C-alpha positions in Angstrom: 29.7 -17.7 -1.9 27.7 -19.7 0.7 26.8 -16.3 2.2 25.3 -15.0 -0.8 23.3 -18.3 -1.5 21.7 -18.3 1.9 20.5 -14.6 1.4 18.2 -15.8 -1.2 16.9 -18.8 1.0 16.2 -17.2 4.3 15.5 -20.5 6.1 19.2 -21.5 5.8 19.7 -18.4 8.1 16.9 -18.7 10.5 17.0 -22.3 10.8 20.7 -22.3 11.8 19.9 -20.1 14.6 16.8 -21.7 15.4 16.3 -22.2 19.2 14.4 -25.1 21.0 12.7 -22.5 23.3 10.9 -21.0 20.2 8.9 -24.0 19.0 6.3 -23.8 21.4 5.5 -20.3 20.6 5.7 -21.2 16.9 3.5 -24.0 17.3 0.9 -21.7 19.2 1.3 -18.9 16.7 0.5 -21.7 13.6 -2.5 -23.1 15.4 -3.9 -19.7 16.3 -3.4 -18.4 13.1 -5.0 -21.4 11.6 -8.1 -20.6 14.1 -8.1 -17.2 12.4 -7.7 -18.1 9.0 -10.6 -20.5 8.6 -13.4 -18.2 9.0 -11.5 -15.3 7.4 -10.6 -17.6 4.3 -14.0 -18.8 4.1 -15.5 -15.2 4.0 -12.8 -14.0 1.5 -13.6 -16.9 -0.8 -17.1 -16.0 -0.9 -16.1 -12.3 -1.4 -14.1 -13.3 -4.5 -16.9 -15.6 -6.0 -15.1 -18.9 -5.5 -16.2 -21.9 -3.6 -15.2 -21.5 0.3 -12.5 -24.1 0.3 -10.4 -22.2 -2.2 -9.8 -19.3 0.5 -8.4 -22.3 2.8 -6.0 -23.2 0.1 -4.7 -19.6 0.1 -3.7 -19.7 3.5 -2.4 -23.4 3.5 -0.1 -23.1 0.4 0.6 -19.4 0.3 1.9 -19.5 3.9 4.1 -22.7 2.7 5.7 -20.7 -0.2 6.3 -17.7 1.8 8.0 -19.2 4.2 10.5 -20.7 2.0 11.4 -17.5 0.4 10.0 -14.5 2.5 12.4 -12.5 4.7 9.8 -11.6 7.3 9.5 -13.8 10.4 6.1 -12.8 11.6 4.3 -11.7 8.2 1.3 -14.2 7.5 0.2 -14.6 3.9 -3.3 -15.4 2.8 -6.2 -14.1 0.8 -7.1 -10.2 1.6 -10.2 -8.4 1.1 -9.0 -6.0 -1.4 -7.6 -8.7 -3.6 -10.7 -10.7 -3.2 -12.9 -8.0 -4.3 -10.4 -7.2 -7.1 -10.7 -10.9 -8.5 -14.6 -10.6 -8.0 -14.8 -7.7 -10.2 -12.3 -8.5 -12.9 -12.6 -12.1 -13.3 -16.5 -12.1 -13.2 -16.2 -10.1 -16.4 -13.6 -12.2 -18.1 -15.3 -15.5 -17.2 -18.6 -14.8 -19.0 -20.5 -16.7 -16.3 -18.5 -19.9 -16.6 -18.1 -21.3 -13.0 -15.1 -23.3 -14.3 -13.4 -20.8 -16.4 -13.9 -18.3 -13.5 -11.7 -20.5 -11.0 -9.1 -21.3 -13.7 -8.6 -17.4 -14.6 -8.5 -16.7 -10.7 -5.5 -19.4 -10.6 -4.0 -17.9 -13.8 -3.8 -14.6 -12.0 -2.0 -16.1 -9.0 0.6 -17.5 -11.6 0.8 -14.4 -13.5 1.3 -12.5 -10.1 4.3 -15.0 -9.3 6.0 -14.3 -12.7 5.6 -10.3 -12.2 7.2 -10.8 -8.8 10.3 -12.6 -10.4 10.6 -10.0 -13.1 10.6 -7.3 -10.2 13.1 -9.3 -8.2 15.4 -9.5 -11.4 14.9 -5.8 -12.2 15.1 -4.8 -8.6 11.8 -2.9 -8.7 11.5 -2.5 -5.0 10.7 1.3 -5.6 7.2 -0.1 -6.2 6.4 0.5 -2.6 7.1 3.9 -3.2 4.8 4.4 -5.9 1.8 4.9 -3.5 1.9 7.6 -1.1 0.5 7.1 2.2 -2.1 9.8 1.9 -3.1 7.9 -1.3 -2.9 4.5 0.6 -5.5 6.1 3.2 -7.9 7.1 0.4 -7.8 3.8 -1.3 -8.2 1.7 1.6 -11.3 3.8 2.5 -12.7 3.3 -0.8 -12.0 -0.4 -0.7 -13.4 -0.7 2.9 -16.8 0.9 2.0 -17.0 -1.2 -1.5 -16.4 -4.2 0.4 -18.6 -3.7 3.2 -21.5 -2.7 0.5 -20.9 -6.0 -1.1 -21.7 -7.5 2.2 -25.0 -5.9 3.1 -27.1 -8.1 0.9 -25.8 -11.0 2.6 -26.5 -9.2 6.0 -30.0 -8.1 5.0 -31.1 -11.6 3.3 -31.6 -9.6 -0.1 -30.0 -10.4 -3.6 -28.1 -7.3 -4.1 -26.4 -6.5 -7.4 -24.6 -3.6 -9.4 -21.1 -3.1 -10.7 -19.9 -0.3 -8.6 -20.5 1.1 -5.0 -23.3 3.6 -5.9 -24.8 1.2 -8.2 -24.9 -1.5 -5.5 -26.3 1.1 -3.0 -29.2 2.0 -5.3 -30.0 -1.7 -5.9 -29.9 -2.3 -2.3 -32.3 0.5 -1.4 -34.7 -0.9 -3.8 -34.7 -4.3 -2.2 -34.9 -3.3 1.5 -38.7 -4.3 1.2 -37.6 -7.9 1.0 -35.5 -8.2 4.0 -35.1 -11.3 5.7 -35.2 -10.3 9.3 -34.0 -13.5 10.6 -30.8 -13.4 8.5 -30.5 -9.8 9.5 -30.6 -10.6 13.1 -28.2 -13.4 13.1 -25.7 -11.0 11.1 -26.1 -8.1 13.7 -25.8 -10.5 16.6 -22.4 -11.9 14.9 -20.9 -8.4 14.4 -21.6 -7.6 18.0 -20.1 -10.8 19.2 -17.0 -10.1 16.9 -16.7 -6.3 18.0 -17.0 -7.4 21.6 -14.3 -10.4 21.4 -11.9 -7.9 19.5 -12.1 -5.5 22.4 -12.2 -7.8 25.2 -10.0 -10.6 23.9 -7.5 -9.2 21.5 -5.4 -11.7 19.5 -7.8 -14.5 20.5 -9.6 -16.7 17.7 -13.1 -14.8 18.5 -14.0 -15.5 14.8 -13.6 -19.2 15.0 -15.7 -19.1 18.3 -18.4 -17.1 16.4 -18.5 -19.7 13.6 -18.6 -22.5 15.8 -21.5 -21.0 17.8 -23.5 -20.1 14.5 -23.1 -23.6 13.1 -24.3 -25.1 16.5 -27.5 -22.7 16.7 -28.0 -23.2 12.9 -28.1 -26.8 13.2 -30.2 -27.3 16.5 -32.7 -24.7 15.5 -33.0 -25.9 11.7 -32.1 -22.5 10.4 -31.4 -23.6 6.8 -35.1 -24.9 6.6 -36.3 -21.4 7.5 -34.7 -19.9 4.4 -31.3 -18.8 6.3 -28.7 -19.1 3.6 -25.8 -21.5 4.6 -22.5 -22.4 2.7 -23.6 -26.1 2.1 -21.1 -29.0 1.6 -17.4 -28.3 1.4 -15.4 -30.7 -0.6 -13.2 -32.8 1.8 -9.5 -33.5 0.7 -6.5 -31.4 -0.2 -6.3 -29.6 -3.3 -4.8 -31.5 -6.4 -2.0 -29.7 -8.0 -1.6 -28.7 -11.5 -0.1 -25.9 -14.0 -2.7 -23.6 -15.0 -2.7 -22.5 -18.7 -2.1 -19.0 -19.8 -4.3 -19.7 -23.1 -7.7 -18.5 -21.5 -6.6 -14.8 -21.6 -4.8 -12.4 -23.8 -1.9 -10.6 -22.4 -3.9 -7.2 -22.5 -6.6 -9.2 -20.4 -4.4 -10.7 -17.8 -1.6 -8.1 -17.1 -3.6 -5.2 -15.7 -5.1 -7.4 -13.2 -1.7 -9.1 -12.2 -0.1 -6.0 -12.1 -2.7 -4.3 -9.9 -2.8 -7.2 -7.7 1.2 -7.2 -7.3 1.2 -3.5 -6.7 -1.3 -3.6 -3.9 0.0 -6.9 -2.6 3.7 -5.7 -2.2 2.8 -2.3 -0.7 0.6 -3.9 1.8 2.9 -6.6 2.5 6.2 -4.6 2.9 4.5 -2.1 5.0 3.2 -4.7 7.5 6.7 -6.6 7.2 8.5 -3.4 7.9 6.6 -2.8 11.2 7.3 -6.2 12.6 10.7 -6.1 11.6 11.2 -3.0 13.5 9.3 -4.4 16.6 11.5 -7.5 16.8 14.9 -6.0 15.7 15.7 -7.4 12.7 16.3 -6.4 9.0 13.8 -6.9 6.2 15.2 -7.5 2.5 12.3 -5.6 0.6 13.8 -7.1 -2.6 13.6 -10.4 -1.4 9.9 -9.9 -0.6 9.3 -10.1 -4.3 10.6 -13.8 -4.1 8.5 -14.7 -1.1 5.2 -13.0 -2.5 6.1 -15.0 -5.9 6.7 -18.3 -4.1 3.4 -17.8 -2.3 1.2 -17.0 -5.5 2.9 -20.0 -7.4 2.1 -22.4 -4.8 -1.4 -21.1 -4.7 -1.9 -21.3 -8.3 -0.6 -24.9 -8.6 -3.3 -25.7 -5.9 -6.3 -23.8 -7.8 -6.1 -21.0 -5.6 -6.4 -17.4 -6.3 -3.9 -14.5 -5.5 -2.6 -14.0 -1.9 -0.6 -11.3 -0.1 0.7 -10.6 3.3 -1.7 -8.5 5.5 -1.5 -6.6 8.7 -4.3 -8.0 10.6 -3.5 -11.9 10.3 0.1 -11.0 10.6 -0.8 -9.3 14.0 -2.7 -12.5 15.1 0.4 -14.5 14.2 2.7 -12.0 16.1 0.4 -11.6 19.2 0.2 -15.5 19.5 4.0 -15.5 19.8 5.4 -16.7 16.4 9.1 -16.2 16.1 9.8 -17.5 13.0 8.1 -18.5 9.5 7.8 -22.1 11.0 4.5 -20.8 12.5 3.3 -20.7 8.9 4.2 -24.2 8.1 2.4 -25.2 11.3 -0.7 -23.1 10.4 -0.6 -24.9 7.1 -0.5 -28.3 8.4 -3.2 -27.5 10.8 -5.4 -26.3 7.8 -4.8 -29.7 5.9 -5.8 -31.6 8.8 -8.9 -29.3 8.6 -9.6 -30.0 5.2 -9.0 -33.6 5.6 -11.3 -34.5 8.3 -13.5 -31.3 9.5 -15.2 -29.7 6.5 -18.6 -31.6 7.1 -18.8 -29.3 10.4 -18.8 -26.3 8.1 -22.0 -27.3 6.2 -24.5 -25.4 8.3 -22.3 -22.3 8.5 -24.8 -19.2 7.9 -23.4 -16.7 5.0 -24.6 -14.0 7.2 -21.9 -14.9 9.8 -19.5 -14.8 7.0 -20.6 -11.4 6.0 -20.1 -10.2 9.5 -16.7 -11.5 9.5 -15.8 -9.7 6.4 -17.5 -6.5 7.8 -15.6 -6.3 11.1 -12.2 -7.4 9.2 -12.5 -4.3 7.0 -14.4 -1.5 8.7 -11.1 -0.2 10.2 -9.9 0.6 6.4 -12.2 3.6 6.7 -9.8 5.9 8.7 -11.8 8.9 9.3 -9.6 10.2 11.6 -6.6 10.0 9.2 -8.7 11.8 6.6 -9.5 14.6 8.9 -5.9 15.0 10.1 -4.8 15.5 6.4 -7.6 18.3 5.9 -6.1 20.0 9.0 -2.5 19.6 8.2 -2.3 19.3 4.3 -5.1 19.9 2.0 -3.0 18.6 -1.2 -2.6 15.1 0.7 -6.3 15.1 1.5 -7.3 16.0 -2.0 -5.1 13.1 -3.1 -6.7 10.7 -0.6 -10.1 12.0 -2.1 -9.3 11.0 -5.5 -8.1 7.7 -4.6 -11.2 7.1 -2.6 -13.6 8.1 -5.2 -11.8 6.5 -7.9 -12.3 3.1 -6.1 -16.0 3.9 -5.5 -16.6 4.8 -9.0 -14.3 2.4 -11.0 -13.8 -0.6 -8.7 -10.6 -2.1 -6.8 -8.5 -2.8 -9.9 -8.9 0.4 -11.5 -8.8 2.2 -8.2 -5.3 1.0 -7.4 -3.9 1.7 -10.8 -5.3 5.1 -10.7 -4.1 5.7 -7.1 -0.6 4.9 -8.5 -0.9 7.1 -11.1 -2.2 10.0 -8.9 0.6 9.3 -6.5 3.2 9.9 -9.5 1.2 13.1 -10.5 1.4 14.2 -6.9 5.2 14.1 -6.7 5.3 15.7 -10.0 2.9 18.6 -8.7 4.9 19.0 -5.7 8.5 18.9 -7.4 7.2 21.7 -9.9 6.2 23.9 -7.3 9.2 24.2 -5.0 9.6 26.8 -2.2 11.9 29.6 -3.2 13.1 31.2 0.0 14.0 35.2 -0.2 16.6 35.8 2.3 17.3 38.6 4.8 19.6 38.7 7.8 18.5 37.6 11.2 19.0 40.8 13.6 22.1 40.6 15.8 23.5 37.5 13.9 25.4 36.7 11.0 22.9 34.3 9.5 20.5 34.5 6.6 16.9 33.1 6.9 13.7 32.9 4.7 11.9 36.0 5.0 8.4 34.5 4.5 9.0 32.4 7.7 10.9 35.0 9.7 9.0 38.3 9.2 11.5 40.0 11.6 14.7 39.6 9.4 16.4 42.7 8.0 16.3 43.1 4.1 19.3 43.6 2.2 19.5 46.9 0.7 19.9 46.6 -3.2 20.1 42.6 -2.9 17.8 39.8 -3.8 19.1 36.7 -2.2 17.3 33.5 -3.0 17.5 30.0 -2.2 15.5 27.1 -4.0 14.8 24.5 -1.5 14.7 21.6 -4.0 16.7 20.0 -6.9 16.6 22.4 -10.0 14.9 20.1 -12.7 13.0 20.4 -16.0 9.7 20.2 -14.0 10.5 23.3 -11.8 13.0 25.2 -13.5 10.8 27.7 -15.2 8.8 28.1 -11.9 11.8 29.1 -10.2 12.9 31.7 -12.9 9.3 33.1 -13.1 9.3 33.7 -9.1 13.0 35.3 -8.9 12.0 37.7 -11.9 8.9 38.7 -10.1 10.7 39.3 -6.9 13.3 41.4 -8.8 10.5 43.5 -10.7 9.0 44.3 -7.2 12.0 45.3 -5.7 13.5 48.6 -6.8 17.1 49.7 -7.3 18.4 46.0 -7.5 22.4 45.6 -7.9 22.8 42.3 -7.2 21.0 38.8 -7.1 22.6 36.0 -5.2 21.2 32.3 -6.0 22.1 30.0 -2.9 22.4 26.1 -3.9 23.0 24.7 -0.5 19.5 23.3 -0.5 19.6 21.9 -4.2 21.3 18.5 -4.1 20.9 17.8 -7.8 20.7 19.9 -11.2 19.8 18.8 -14.5 20.5 20.4 -17.9 17.2 22.4 -17.7 18.3 23.5 -14.5 21.4 24.8 -15.7 20.0 26.5 -18.8 17.6 28.3 -16.4 20.5 29.8 -14.5 22.2 30.7 -17.5 18.9 32.4 -18.9 18.4 34.1 -15.6 22.1 35.5 -15.4 21.4 36.7 -19.2 18.2 38.4 -18.4 19.7 40.0 -15.0 23.1 41.3 -17.1 20.4 43.1 -19.9 19.3 45.1 -16.9 22.5 46.1 -15.6 22.1 43.4 -12.4 25.0 41.4 -11.4 24.4 37.6 -10.7 26.3 35.1 -8.3 25.8 31.6 -7.3 26.8 30.6 -3.8 26.7 27.3 -1.9 26.9 24.9 -4.8 28.3 21.3 -3.8 28.9 18.1 -5.5 27.0 17.1 -8.5 25.6 20.5 -9.0 29.1 22.4 -8.6 30.5 20.0 -11.2 27.7 20.4 -13.6 27.4 24.3 -13.7 31.3 24.1 -14.2 31.2 21.9 -16.9 28.6 24.2 -18.5 30.9 27.1 -18.1 29.7 29.0 -15.4 32.6 28.4 -13.0 33.0 32.2 -12.7 29.5 32.5 -11.4 29.9 29.6 -9.0 31.3 29.6 -5.4 31.2 26.6 -3.3 32.5 28.3 0.0 30.7 28.8 3.1 27.6 30.4 1.7 27.1 32.9 4.8 30.8 33.8 4.5 30.5 34.6 0.8 27.0 36.4 1.2 28.8 38.8 3.7 32.0 39.0 1.1 29.3 40.0 -1.7 27.5 42.5 0.4 30.8 44.2 1.8 31.8 44.5 -2.0 28.6 45.9 -2.8 28.7 48.6 -0.2 32.3 49.3 -1.0 31.5 49.9 -4.4 
């Protein structure tokens, strides 16, 4: 009973085995993560359309929540670029220009994500991680990266910007290029250059924080705010107050799509990152428990007036490279951020917004993985087209609609692939007793008066008709057929539509005077066929030996 209890509360396991030698690594990891989180959280809060301190709340409270119930030891939780933009796009419409309502809806969204996480945990919906294929995710990330970059270009150019989606923003930006503030642009480009150089030369170090400190010093000494350089302004000092958000501000049909889209994106991204670190450090990840970890993080954030958070690869990589051994590093990061909120917010007043835009730009440009898209074009066009659909949908419709459409596209892609299985028509390999697909092995010997085929998929309602039509087309194209053999060794499952298809195929062949035999059926497939009365046509013996026997009978006959 105790073992079952600790499975739902991971700290009870890793704290028991905690070594004193790990503490320095966790302290360094936590402080380094906090140094990374400060500039990134300020930038992402601005991207979400929220006050800068709200981004810090996300890292501070989300980290503690995840440390309590998450199963990964290196995953770092906080605001992400995609979720920030999703909040900006969806909440802006729902808030109708009311800043207070905007912040309240953002907090309600986090609470709704926490509630959906609990529901998903109860109903074991960890299959969500498989709803979005790798190809769809590549396209989605590319679309999100381009969209986020487009939202930051006005801040880099010192213009107003505007627009609802990528192309609308692009047209608006082009129309404003005559009003570029060259001082803002120069400052932003220098910040991007420093961040990229730091990323290459000092990997894993808090380069972003160094650039922020340097930009604040320059802005203060040179009086850049007086020259029209936009800055963050005064950030309220102190820790967040805690209160339960109220769901009454939104109808269910307004809140659910936003929360579901955030959960899908957060879970897929978080589990993908967590798995990579679990494999690297040799421990098991409980993907179902991740729902509780993500839910606890978002619950804590919602109570502190934050907005939804998720685990991300970039911040987790910083945590891991700094030496973090356990989730205690997240708690130390949270404590460090709390100290900053209490005593250091005044130092951020003159932080140029162009520098925040540069931080976002350098954080998301790698989302546009051109090499992966080219590889898909070269290897699998259907995967490339799926990625392109996800990319274009995000650019045209936005992050929220894009992630939901990407999930639907993944399911559709799966159905398309399942509906068109490869049907291998077999011949004998010369000099052997083995049979192989004649399409992949052009040297195989054809079987006289016999069509032998092997569906390389389960036989289901979605593909049964395709298999039947393919086999009959082959029979029509082959003269003087006496026997058709169906090998089911590559079909692990069959449903009633598949059984009916085989029965119909048997009847059609019998009307033409052609014998029909099923070989290689195993397990569930054999049991279903026999239950349907096709036992006399089903043989579960080694199907190579059975083929030899059938061919021998045919020759002797």
